C-alpha positions as CSV (number, residue, x, y, z in Angstrom):
1,M,103.5,134.0,52.8
2,L,107.2,133.1,52.8
3,E,107.6,134.9,56.1
4,A,104.9,132.9,57.7
5,Q,106.3,129.6,56.4
6,D,109.8,130.6,57.6
7,R,108.4,131.5,61.1
8,A,106.5,128.1,61.2
9,R,109.6,126.2,60.2
10,R,111.7,128.0,62.9
11,M,108.9,127.2,65.5
12,D,109.0,123.5,64.4
13,E,112.7,123.4,64.8
14,A,112.6,125.0,68.2
15,N,109.8,122.6,69.3
16,A,111.9,119.7,68.0
17,Q,114.9,120.8,70.0
18,R,112.7,121.3,73.1
19,F,111.3,117.8,72.6
20,E,114.7,116.3,72.3
21,A,115.9,118.1,75.4
22,L,112.8,116.8,77.3
23,E,113.5,113.2,76.1
24,R,117.1,113.5,77.4
25,E,115.9,114.8,80.7
26,I,113.3,112.0,81.0
27,K,115.9,109.4,80.2
28,A,118.2,110.9,82.9
29,I,115.4,110.9,85.4
30,K,114.6,107.2,84.6
31,V,118.3,106.3,85.2
32,K,118.3,108.1,88.5
33,N,115.0,106.5,89.5
34,N,116.3,103.0,88.8
35,D,119.4,103.8,90.9
36,Y,117.1,105.0,93.7
37,E,115.0,101.9,93.6
38,K,118.1,99.7,93.9
39,R,119.4,101.7,96.8
40,F,116.0,101.6,98.5
41,A,115.9,97.8,98.2
42,A,119.3,97.6,99.8
43,L,118.2,100.0,102.6
44,E,115.0,98.0,103.1
45,S,117.1,94.8,103.4
46,S,119.4,96.5,106.0
47,A,116.4,97.7,108.0
48,N,115.0,94.2,108.1
49,C,118.3,92.9,109.4
50,F,118.4,95.6,112.1
51,V,114.9,94.7,113.2
52,N,115.9,91.0,113.4
53,I,118.9,91.8,115.5
54,Q,117.0,94.0,117.9
55,N,114.2,91.4,118.2
56,C,117.0,88.9,119.0
57,C,118.3,91.1,121.8
58,I,114.9,90.9,123.6
59,S,114.7,87.2,123.2
60,V,118.3,86.7,124.4
61,Y,117.3,88.7,127.5
62,K,114.3,86.4,128.0
63,R,116.5,83.4,127.6
64,D,119.6,84.4,129.6
65,R,118.3,86.6,132.3
66,L,114.6,85.8,132.8
67,Q,115.0,82.1,131.7
68,I,111.5,82.2,130.2
69,A,112.3,81.8,126.5
70,T,109.8,80.0,124.3
71,Q,110.5,78.1,121.1
72,R,109.5,81.3,119.3
73,D,112.3,83.1,121.1
74,Y,114.8,80.5,120.0
75,D,113.6,81.0,116.4
76,I,114.0,84.8,116.8
77,I,117.5,84.3,118.2
78,G,118.4,82.2,115.2
79,Q,117.0,84.9,112.8
80,G,118.9,87.6,114.7
81,N,122.2,85.6,114.6
82,W,121.8,85.0,110.9
83,A,121.1,88.7,110.3
84,A,124.2,89.7,112.3
85,H,126.6,87.0,111.2
86,G,125.2,85.4,108.0
87,P,125.8,86.6,104.5
88,S,123.3,89.0,102.8
89,A,123.9,88.8,99.1
90,V,122.0,92.0,98.3
91,T,123.6,94.1,101.0
92,Q,127.1,92.8,100.2
93,A,126.6,93.4,96.4
94,A,125.5,97.0,97.3
95,L,128.8,97.5,99.1
96,Y,130.6,96.7,95.8
97,R,128.2,98.7,93.7
98,D,128.7,101.7,95.9
99,R,132.5,101.2,95.9
100,V,132.6,100.7,99.7
101,R,134.5,97.5,99.0
102,E,136.7,97.0,96.0
103,D,138.0,93.4,96.4
104,F,135.7,92.0,93.7
105,K,137.5,88.7,93.4
106,L,136.5,88.0,97.0
107,F,132.8,88.6,96.2
108,L,133.1,86.4,93.0
109,G,134.6,83.7,95.1
110,L,131.7,83.7,97.6
111,Y,128.9,84.1,95.2
112,G,130.2,83.1,91.7
113,L,128.5,86.2,90.3
114,D,129.3,89.8,90.0
115,P,127.5,92.3,92.3
116,D,125.3,93.7,89.5
117,T,124.0,90.2,88.6
118,V,123.2,89.5,92.3
119,L,121.4,92.9,92.5
120,N,119.3,91.8,89.5
121,Y,117.9,89.0,91.7
122,Q,117.4,91.2,94.8
123,N,113.7,90.5,94.9
124,H,113.9,86.8,94.1
125,L,114.2,85.1,97.5
126,P,114.8,81.5,96.2
127,T,117.8,82.6,94.2
128,L,119.2,84.7,97.1
129,K,118.8,81.8,99.5
130,V,121.0,79.6,97.2
131,L,123.6,82.3,96.8
132,E,123.7,83.0,100.6
133,R,123.9,79.2,101.5
134,H,126.9,78.9,99.2
135,A,128.6,82.0,100.7
136,Y,127.8,80.7,104.2
137,L,129.4,77.3,103.6
138,K,132.5,79.0,102.3
139,M,132.6,81.5,105.1
140,E,132.2,78.7,107.7
141,G,135.1,76.8,106.1
142,V,132.8,73.8,105.2
143,N,134.5,71.4,102.9
144,I,132.2,71.8,99.9
145,P,132.0,68.5,97.9
146,T,132.9,68.7,94.3
147,E,129.4,67.7,93.2
148,L,127.9,70.5,95.1
149,Q,130.4,73.1,93.8
150,D,129.8,71.9,90.3
151,V,126.0,72.2,90.5
152,Y,126.4,75.6,92.1
153,L,128.6,76.8,89.3
154,E,126.1,75.4,86.8
155,F,123.3,77.3,88.5
156,V,125.1,80.7,88.6
157,S,126.2,80.2,85.0
158,L,122.6,79.7,84.0
159,L,121.5,82.8,85.9
160,E,124.2,84.8,84.1
161,T,123.3,83.4,80.7
162,N,119.5,83.3,80.9
163,G,118.7,85.9,83.5
164,R,115.4,84.1,84.3
165,H,113.4,84.8,87.4
166,D,110.7,82.3,86.7
167,Y,112.8,79.2,86.5
168,L,111.0,77.6,89.4
169,D,107.7,77.6,87.5
170,D,109.2,75.0,85.1
171,I,110.5,72.0,86.9
172,R,112.2,70.9,83.7
173,S,114.2,74.1,83.3
174,P,118.0,73.6,83.8
175,E,117.9,76.3,86.5
176,C,115.2,74.6,88.5
177,Q,117.0,71.2,88.2
178,A,120.3,72.8,89.4
179,Y,118.4,74.7,92.2
180,T,116.8,71.5,93.4
181,K,120.0,69.5,93.2
182,F,121.9,72.2,95.1
183,W,119.4,72.1,98.0
184,N,119.3,68.3,98.1
185,I,123.1,68.0,98.4
186,S,123.7,71.0,100.7
187,K,121.1,69.9,103.3
188,S,123.5,67.2,104.4
189,L,126.3,69.6,105.1
190,L,124.5,71.6,107.9
191,H,122.6,70.2,110.8
């Protein structure tokens, strides 16, 4: 009887150790999967940029050589130029995450957020558009009015503090108010 109880106890201990090992393995797989999802999103963004650039090439040919460009071609050229020359917050954040670039202060100066925080918003287009507009204004050397810079810093501070993605659903939320104010002021800076 004692022998059977001892054997059962050893089996329970062995099963508990196997279970703990499986839990560690599952946790490691989840971490890897999360990393793969982030990398895939960055690749997807890069692929979309490449498509826009190639689409632009065809429309530039229509405009410059054939002289038959339509308004749609001009829109495509604008998208291609933005893809080639405009900032992409997610792609640039991935450069820092993957240690391709290490001048973090430069990134912070453009976006006001660290790369990981930007990547947390990689699927939230309204947030990315604000971040990219701010970076674009800085890259173009536009004199950013103090009021706009202050509201932008308030916006990114709220993103860091609250981490909300649903802020546009509540027009009274501080994030939504800062978002709206940013766009209202920044529209006057670019024609």
